[in-house]
N, C-alpha and C positions, 0 to 999 in steps of 0.2 A: 496358104494354106484352111483349108474350111475350118469355123470355130470345133462342129459334130468333129469332126478328126477327135478330139481327145476323148470325150465321151466312149466310142471305139477304141482307142488303142488300149482306157483303163482294164479291157473284158482280156485284151491280150495277158497283161502285168500279172490277171482275178488267175482265167487259169493254172498260170506256170505258181503263182502259188498252191494253190491248193490241189492242182499234179505234182511238186515238191515236197509239201507239209506231209505227206502221208510219208515220209525217210524224217523226217526227225527222231534227233538224238538216237538212229537204228547207226552209225559207224559209217554209211552207206553213203558217202559225196557223191560217189559216182553215177548211183544212181538216181539218187538226189538230182540233179546236176540235169540228166540221161531225159526221167522224168520235166520237168521246169521248160525244156529243151523242148522240146515232144510238142509239149502243151503249144506251148507258144505260136512254134513253125504252125501248126494247125489254127490259132485264132484266125494268124494272119492275113493270111488266105481271103477269110473272108471282111478283112476293113478294107474302107477305100479309098483306095491308095497306087499309087504307082514306086515302089522302093527298093530301096537298094543298101547292102549293108554293107555301115564302111569301118563298123565297128561289130565283131558279132564273136559267134567259139573259135576263128582261126583261120586262115587260110580254104582254097577250097580242097585241098588235099590231106589240109586236117581234121575236118569238121561237115556229118552226115552232113547237114543242115544249121540255117542261121549264122554259115558262111561271108568272109568278108566276099561279097560281089554280085549274093546270091538279094536276087529277086524278089522281094513280097507286094504286099497285098490287090485285091482277085483284078487290076491291070486297068479301074479308074478313081479319077478324079488327081491330087495333085504331086505332083513329082516330090519325094522326098529322101534326103540319107538317114538310115535307122543307126543307132549305137542301139546295140542290148547287151548285159547280164541277167539271161534266164533263171539263174542263182545266181545273186552278187552277196557268197557268202556261205564256199561248197559243206568249208569248215565249219561254219557256225552251225548249221542244218544237223551236222550228223550230228553231233554234239547238242542241241535242246542249247545251243547260247545266242545272246538278242543279236537285234537286228541282221537278221537273214530277208534278207527284200529282194523280188524278182522284179527287174527293173531295163524303163527303154527310154529313151530319144531320140525324138525328130527334130528337122528339119529342113527348109527350102534345101531342093538340090544342090552338092557343091557349097556348098554352110557348115563340114560338121570333118574337122581336123582329123585326116586318118590316122590315127595314130596310132604303133610298130606295138609289138607285145614287147616294152624296158619298162623299165622304174622310169618314173618320172618323182621329181623331189615337187613338192606343192604347201601351198598358205592356200587356208580359203575360211573366211569369214561374211558375217549377215549382214542388213545393209548397213547399218552403224556404222559400220568400223571401213565401211566401203572408201577406196584411195587415201586410203590412212594407211596404208601393209605394203611391205616390202621386200620379194624374197629374200632383196639380195641385203636386206638390212637383218642386221643382229638381233636375239632372240628377242633377248630385253626389248630392247628399242621396237618389237613391233608388241611384244605386248605390254606396253606403257599406253603407243599409241593404242588397241585396241579397248584398253583400260577409262583411256580420255573418253577416246567415238563414246561406250556403252555407261561412263559416267562410274563408275566400280573403285577400287580401289583392286592393282595389281595381287590381293592376297583372294582377291575373289575371281579372276578371268581363271572358264577351265581348259584346258586344253587339251582334242583329243589328241594322240597319238597310237600307233599301230608298236603290238607289240614284239620288235623285232632287235637285233641285238647290235645289229647297223643304225638304232638310234640311242644306243646307250650314251651317247654324249647331249649329247641331246632331250635328250630328258633331266638330266645337269644341268642342261642351264637353263631348262623351265623351269628349277624347282633352284637354282642360285637365285634367282626372280623373282622367286616366291609365289607364285602361282600354282595352280592346278591339276591337276593331270586326269585322265581318263583314259587310261591305256584299251586299247582295245584288240580280242587274236587277232582278228579278219573285219571288214566291212566299210572302209575309209569311205565309199560314197555316202555312207549317209549319217558316220558321221559331219559328213564337209556338208551335206544338207542340215542338219541339227543346229547348225550356227546359226543358223537364218531364222530360228521360230526356241521363241524363248524360255517355252517352259523345259525346252530341251534340256536346260540348262549347262548347252555346251558353247563355249563364247567363240574358237577356234580350232581350228584341224595341222598343225604341222606335223611337215614326216616326207620320206618318201612312200612310192606306192605304183601297179601298176598304170602306168599311162591312158592305156581304153577308162581304167575308171574313171582319170579326169578330165578327160570329156566329157565322163556321163555325170558328172558333179556339172561338173563346166556347163550343164544342157541345165542339171539340176538352180544351179545362184544365178541362174538370166533371166531364166521366170520372178523368181524371190527378189530379184536384183539384188542379188549378193555381193562376193569379188572370189575368181577361182587365178591362182596365179600359177606355171608349172614350169617345169625348164628337166628337160631330157636327162635322163642319163645314164648315156646307153658302156655297156659293161666287157663288150667285145669291139672287135674293126665289124665282124657280119653289123652293129645294131649301128656300128659308126654312117655305115653305108645306108643305110636306113635315113638315118637322119640327109646325107645329103641330098635321098632321091626326095624328100618330102619339101626340097631347098633350103634344110638349115643346118650353113658352113658354121654356126660360132654355135659349138656346146651348150657355152652360158649363156644363150639368146633365151628373153623373157615371154614365157608364153600368155598371153595377158588374154583375156573373157574371148575377143575380138579373130585373135587368131587358132579360136578351141573350137568357137561357134560363132560363126560370121552375123548375117545382115539381123533383121528387126527380130525375127517368125523362131519359136522353138515348144516341143512339147514334151512339157517331161513325164511319166506317169509311175509310179510305181506298186504296190502293191504287201503287206506285209506278209511273210511264212514263220516267222520267231517272233515273238511279243521282241519292240523297243521302245525307244524314249518316243521317238515317235506316235508307230503303227504297235494296233494290237494283229500279232499274229493268226494264222487257222483258226479257226478251230471246228472243230468234227461232232456229231450227234450224230447218228446213225446214217439218214440219204439226207443228211441237210452239212453246211455247212454255211461257216461265215466267216469271211475276210473285210482287208482296210484297205483304205485305196487312194492313196494322194495320186493329185493329177492338177497339172500348172499350162502356161500359155504365158509366154515372154507377152506380148505384142501387146494383150490386154491383161495383164496382170493378174489372170483368176486363178485364183489356186480351190480346188477345191478338198471333199474327204469325201471320203465316196466307204459309206458303208453297206457292201453286200450281202444277199440272204440268197441259197443257191441250197436247190433241188435237185440233187445231183444222179438220180433216175430221169430225170426229164432230157436231161446233154449229160449219158455217162462218159461219153469222150470229149466234155468238156467245152464244146461248141458247137449253136445249134445255127445253123444253116439262112 
């Protein structure tokens, strides 16, 4: 992939964030998601690439745009797989909560897992704890391993977990081990990425969430030198068939980084929609909007934070061609 593609992709997440942030706190998650999706799709048309959506808004008959299999880009440039979540945290934005993001990831064609829309058990850590955790190990053992790797006491380790009834036992195990917990309403992509940044105060992500979001998180952590492991959790016969179609005959198979994001290159871009530990959300003042974005490339290891100031009267549809 061409290195210039990184900065081009930031324009996509910026547009999605600017469009969806108008709906912050208004209690209308569908409208926020639609705004993000439409803006993201429009800007993708200007990006120099030949992209195919492998993780998107659903199958062709379920989503009018950014559906799985849809072609993106202006038809020039590298052939890439594209994973998108135009609004990671629709409830977050609807309720005006923390860590709403516009997110995308790309990798060379054929390198991203076509993760089905089902649950995935997950564990994510930053670079210091790579090779130290095991999704099949006990919570206590993983906490001890992360604490040792980060030269902390277990009592100082912070674990991000989605606030879900299914996680009641997991939460109890973490508490019994003595670690601290940051419960989230939504947004486990942001939480996984946060494990690689010391200032966020998050050391590990545990628990189950969407498999497509797991691939996006893995793209980000590949760029950051972190680690992500996952196991698909099919809930019914149709989902089990999807696993078989993917070549996963063993439901307990652990998906490692190379299973989720193959090759030696990938790009991850995210723009804050609402404020979070890592990125500030969109701010508006009259005809101006400000954004803060993160863009990273695995091959070079480059991590950039991009502050944007946008004069919205000059790009009313968020696109300058």
